[in-house]
C-alpha positions in Angstrom: 50.5 200.6 64.6 53.7 200.0 62.7 55.7 200.8 65.9 53.8 198.1 67.8 54.4 195.5 65.1 58.1 196.3 65.1 58.3 195.9 68.9 56.4 192.6 68.6 58.8 191.4 65.9 61.9 192.2 68.0 60.4 190.4 71.0 59.8 187.3 68.8 63.3 187.4 67.4 64.8 187.6 70.9 62.7 184.6 72.0 63.8 182.7 69.0 67.5 183.6 69.7 67.2 182.4 73.3 65.6 179.2 72.2 68.3 178.6 69.6 71.1 179.4 72.1 69.6 176.8 74.6 69.5 174.3 71.8 73.0 175.0 70.4 74.7 175.2 73.8 73.3 172.4 75.9 74.5 172.0 79.5 77.0 169.3 80.4 77.3 167.3 83.6 80.6 169.0 84.4 79.0 172.4 83.9 76.8 171.6 86.9 79.6 170.3 89.0 81.5 173.6 88.5 78.4 175.7 89.2 77.6 173.7 92.3 81.1 174.1 93.6 81.0 177.8 93.1 77.5 178.4 94.6 77.1 175.8 97.3 77.1 177.5 100.8 79.7 175.1 102.3 82.2 176.2 99.7 82.5 179.6 101.5 83.9 177.7 104.6 87.3 177.3 102.9 87.9 181.1 103.0 86.6 181.3 106.5 89.0 178.6 107.7 91.9 180.4 105.9 91.0 183.6 107.7 90.9 181.8 111.1 94.3 180.2 110.3 95.9 183.6 109.5 94.6 185.0 112.8 95.9 182.1 114.8 99.3 182.3 113.2 99.5 186.0 114.1 98.7 185.1 117.7 101.4 182.4 117.8 103.9 184.8 116.2 103.4 187.1 119.2 105.5 184.6 121.2 108.7 186.1 119.7 107.6 189.7 120.2 108.5 191.6 123.4 106.0 191.0 126.2 105.4 194.3 128.0 103.5 194.7 131.3 102.9 197.5 133.7 102.5 197.0 137.5 101.6 199.3 140.3 101.5 198.6 144.0 100.8 200.5 147.2 101.1 198.7 150.6 101.2 199.2 154.3 102.9 196.7 156.5 102.9 196.3 160.3 106.7 196.3 160.6 109.8 197.0 158.6 113.4 196.1 158.7 115.4 197.9 161.4 119.1 198.1 162.2 119.8 198.1 166.0 123.0 200.1 166.2 124.0 201.7 169.5 126.3 204.3 168.3 125.8 208.0 169.0 127.9 208.8 166.0 125.7 206.9 163.5 122.0 206.8 163.2 120.4 204.0 161.1 117.8 205.0 158.6 114.2 204.2 159.4 112.0 202.8 156.7 108.4 203.8 156.2 105.7 201.2 156.7 103.8 202.5 153.6 105.5 201.6 150.4 104.9 202.4 146.8 106.0 200.8 143.5 105.3 201.5 139.8 107.2 199.4 137.2 107.3 198.3 133.6 108.4 194.7 132.9 109.7 193.6 129.5 110.4 189.9 128.5 111.8 188.8 125.2 111.9 185.2 124.2 115.2 184.2 122.7 114.9 180.4 122.4 111.9 178.2 122.9 113.2 174.8 121.6 111.1 175.0 118.4 107.8 175.3 120.3 106.5 178.3 118.4 107.5 176.8 115.1 105.8 173.5 116.0 102.6 175.4 116.9 102.6 177.2 113.6 103.0 173.9 111.7 100.1 172.4 113.7 97.9 175.3 112.7 98.9 174.9 109.1 98.0 171.2 109.3 94.7 172.1 110.9 93.6 174.4 108.1 94.6 171.7 105.6 92.3 169.2 107.4 89.4 171.7 107.6 89.7 172.7 103.9 89.8 169.1 102.8 86.7 168.3 104.9 84.9 170.9 102.8 86.2 169.2 99.6 84.8 165.9 100.9 81.5 167.5 101.5 81.4 169.2 98.1 82.3 165.8 96.5 79.1 164.3 97.8 77.2 166.8 95.7 78.3 165.0 92.6 76.2 161.9 93.2 73.1 164.1 93.9 73.7 166.0 90.7 74.2 162.7 88.8 70.8 161.4 90.0 68.9 164.5 88.9 70.9 165.0 85.7 70.2 161.5 84.5 66.6 161.6 85.5 66.2 164.7 83.2 68.2 162.9 80.5 65.8 159.9 80.7 62.8 162.2 80.4 64.4 163.9 77.3 64.9 160.5 75.6 61.3 159.5 76.4 60.0 162.7 74.9 62.0 162.1 71.7 60.5 158.6 71.3 57.0 159.9 71.9 57.6 162.8 69.5 58.6 160.3 66.8 55.4 158.3 67.6 53.3 161.5 67.1 55.1 162.1 63.8 54.4 158.6 62.7 50.8 158.9 63.7 50.4 162.1 61.8 51.6 160.3 58.7 49.2 157.4 59.3 46.3 159.8 60.0 46.9 161.7 56.7 47.0 158.4 54.8 43.8 157.2 56.5 41.9 160.4 55.7 42.9 160.0 52.1 41.6 156.4 52.1 38.4 157.4 53.8 37.8 159.9 50.9 38.4 157.1 48.5 36.0 155.0 50.5 38.6 152.2 51.0 38.6 152.6 54.8 36.1 153.3 57.4 36.1 156.4 59.6 36.4 154.4 62.7 40.1 153.7 61.9 40.7 157.4 61.8 39.1 158.0 65.2 41.3 155.3 66.7 44.5 156.9 65.3 43.5 160.4 66.4 42.7 159.1 69.9 46.2 157.5 70.1 47.8 160.8 69.0 46.0 162.7 71.7 47.0 160.1 74.3 50.7 160.4 73.1 50.6 164.2 73.2 49.2 164.0 76.7 52.2 161.7 77.6 54.6 164.3 76.2 53.0 167.0 78.4 53.4 164.8 81.5 57.0 164.2 80.6 57.6 168.0 80.2 55.9 168.6 83.6 58.2 166.0 85.2 61.2 167.4 83.5 60.3 170.9 84.8 60.0 169.6 88.3 63.4 167.8 88.1 65.0 171.0 86.7 63.7 173.0 89.6 65.2 170.5 92.0 68.5 170.6 90.2 68.5 174.4 90.1 67.9 174.6 93.8 70.7 172.1 94.5 73.4 173.9 92.4 72.2 177.4 93.2 71.7 178.4 89.6 68.5 179.0 87.5 68.0 176.5 84.7 65.1 177.2 82.3 62.5 174.5 81.6 63.5 174.4 77.9 67.2 173.8 78.7 68.8 170.9 77.0 71.2 168.5 78.8 73.8 166.7 76.8 74.9 163.1 77.2 78.1 163.1 79.2 81.3 162.2 77.4 82.8 159.0 78.8 86.4 158.3 79.6 87.4 154.6 79.5 86.1 152.6 82.5 89.0 150.6 84.1 88.3 148.1 86.8 91.2 148.5 89.2 91.8 149.3 92.9 93.2 152.8 92.4 91.0 155.1 94.5 93.7 157.7 95.2 91.6 160.4 93.4 89.0 160.4 96.1 89.2 163.5 98.4 88.8 161.3 101.5 92.3 159.8 101.1 93.8 163.3 101.2 91.8 164.0 104.3 93.1 160.8 106.0 96.7 161.8 105.1 96.2 165.3 106.4 94.7 164.1 109.7 97.8 161.8 110.3 100.1 164.6 109.5 98.3 166.8 111.9 98.7 164.2 114.7 102.4 164.0 113.9 102.7 167.7 114.3 101.0 167.5 117.7 103.7 165.0 118.7 106.4 167.6 117.7 104.7 170.2 119.9 104.9 167.8 122.9 108.6 167.1 122.2 109.4 170.8 122.1 108.1 171.3 125.7 111.0 169.5 127.3 113.6 171.7 125.7 114.9 174.5 127.9 113.5 178.0 127.1 115.8 181.1 127.3 114.5 184.7 127.5 115.8 188.1 128.4 114.0 190.3 130.8 114.2 193.8 132.1 112.4 196.0 134.6 112.3 199.7 135.1 110.4 201.5 137.8 109.9 204.2 140.4 109.0 203.7 144.1 109.8 203.8 147.7 112.0 202.1 148.6 113.9 201.5 145.4 116.4 198.6 145.0 118.3 200.0 147.9 116.2 198.9 150.8 118.0 201.2 153.2 117.1 204.3 151.3 113.6 205.5 152.3 113.1 208.0 149.6 111.4 207.7 146.2 113.9 206.4 143.6 113.9 205.2 140.0 115.4 201.7 139.4 116.0 199.1 136.7 117.3 195.6 136.3 118.1 193.4 133.3 119.0 189.8 133.0 118.6 186.4 131.3 116.1 183.7 132.3 116.2 180.0 131.6 113.3 177.6 132.4 113.4 173.8 132.1 110.8 171.3 133.2 112.5 167.9 132.7 110.0 166.0 134.9 106.4 166.0 133.9 105.4 162.7 135.5 105.0 160.9 132.2 102.2 163.2 131.0 104.0 164.0 127.7 104.5 160.3 127.0 100.8 159.7 127.7 99.8 162.5 125.4 102.0 161.1 122.6 100.4 157.7 123.0 97.0 159.4 122.6 98.1 160.8 119.3 99.4 157.4 118.2 96.1 155.8 119.0 94.3 158.5 117.1 96.4 157.7 114.1 95.3 154.1 114.4 91.7 155.3 114.5 92.3 157.2 111.2 93.8 154.1 109.7 90.7 152.1 110.7 88.5 154.8 109.2 90.4 154.6 106.0 90.1 150.8 105.9 86.3 151.0 106.5 85.9 153.7 103.9 87.8 151.6 101.3 85.7 148.5 102.1 82.5 150.4 101.6 83.8 152.0 98.5 84.5 148.6 97.0 81.0 147.4 97.7 79.5 150.5 95.9 81.8 150.0 92.9 80.9 146.4 92.6 77.2 147.4 92.4 77.9 149.9 89.6 80.1 147.3 87.8 77.2 144.8 88.0 74.8 147.4 86.7 77.1 148.1 83.8 77.2 144.4 82.8 73.4 144.1 83.2 72.6 147.1 81.0 75.0 146.1 78.3 73.4 142.7 78.1 69.9 144.3 78.1 70.7 146.7 75.4 71.8 143.9 73.0 68.4 142.2 73.6 66.6 145.6 73.2 68.2 146.2 69.9 67.1 142.8 68.6 63.6 143.3 69.9 63.3 146.8 68.4 64.4 145.4 65.0 61.7 142.6 65.2 59.0 145.1 66.4 59.8 147.4 63.4 59.3 144.5 61.0 56.0 143.5 62.7 54.8 147.1 62.4 55.7 147.3 58.7 53.8 144.1 58.0 50.9 145.1 60.2 50.6 148.5 58.4 50.5 146.8 55.1 47.7 144.6 56.4 45.9 147.8 57.6 46.2 149.3 54.1 44.7 146.1 52.6 41.9 146.2 55.1 42.6 142.8 56.6 43.0 144.3 60.1 41.7 147.3 62.0 43.6 150.3 63.3 43.3 148.8 66.8 45.5 145.9 65.9 48.0 148.1 64.1 48.2 150.5 67.1 48.8 147.5 69.4 51.9 146.6 67.5 52.9 150.2 67.1 52.7 150.7 70.8 54.7 147.5 71.4 57.4 148.9 69.1 57.4 152.3 70.9 57.7 150.6 74.3 60.6 148.5 73.0 62.2 151.7 71.7 61.6 153.4 75.1 63.2 150.5 76.9 66.2 150.6 74.6 66.8 154.4 75.2 66.1 154.0 78.9 68.7 151.2 79.2 71.2 153.3 77.2 70.8 156.2 79.7 71.0 153.8 82.6 74.2 152.3 81.3 75.7 155.7 80.9 74.6 156.6 84.4 76.1 153.4 85.8 79.4 154.2 84.1 79.5 157.8 85.3 78.6 156.7 88.8 81.4 154.2 88.7 83.9 156.9 87.6 82.5 159.5 90.0 82.8 157.0 92.9 86.4 156.4 92.0 87.0 160.2 92.0 88.1 160.4 88.4 85.1 162.1 86.8 
């Protein structure tokens, strides 16, 4: 029996420790950014793009390695070269109509006008573009996380206000019970207060259910299990500055990388018109060999240098470069459109910030007035000049004012975080 009690005590202690840890170490908004970046499926694409890039660079590097090929040929022809010499002292050799040849060809590129180097640069630019696209995709997660995070924060604040109301009601119920015993107040007032307490506790339960649902959605989004009793802390703000500096947004790097990539394509086109020099060699065995007048099987070889130059391409290279220039203009127009849309969103958040700051000032004044009204009304309730129903009406008005104040505070913080996130500096 003692053993079971000891196990039960240990379990209770572990539960208490877990609860205390969740309370002492609340999650921050940036914690969820970091977790989402690590767990989001698209984040894996960066390593995939890097692997593809390495393989492509290896393939391009093959250009400067010896190119070796083997060839074999057997043929029969209707006629062969003959020497018509009418000299009894000399008989010209007669070639066979069936011929055989087996050879190995080796070609080594010596100079390609920078074509291989340009291709490698292009591939490096490509992987930079692909990786930055992943960064842009991951950045869009922030706004989704913000929405869920602040929805949970708002529910937390609503729960706090309602818990304070329950605490206040418990005090009033205890005082009412005492007055009923002293026959200075009717029991109907107690029933009204108890009903309000039950209603408020029901509201708290609904808030907890909504919070649990939002936490599950956030957990699914970031790929990390968050418990229902987890506490989310209010984000720490850095100063909000209203300027036109959007350089921290990942899209701007993407636009720059795309233009660099198009420039590298132009370099590849320019390298095509430069002469290419390579060394070649061939070794083989066949009949006939290099001496066409020898009809026996012979080994043979030859070595040499080869130069190729295609100075005339009928303007196709210029057309291709113009295509890249037009694509750069398209990137510029995309950048301009993005910046225009960004300014519209930032103006909205700026307007929200101004609106909530003004509302909070009015909320604070209203809460102060409602608190004074509740104080006066409660005094009247104690004196028996009003009923509990009148008192609860004013108490609920004060609670609603407090809820609006806390709601607007969270919404103001969300507007500021959204503004900073949209600028790419949070």
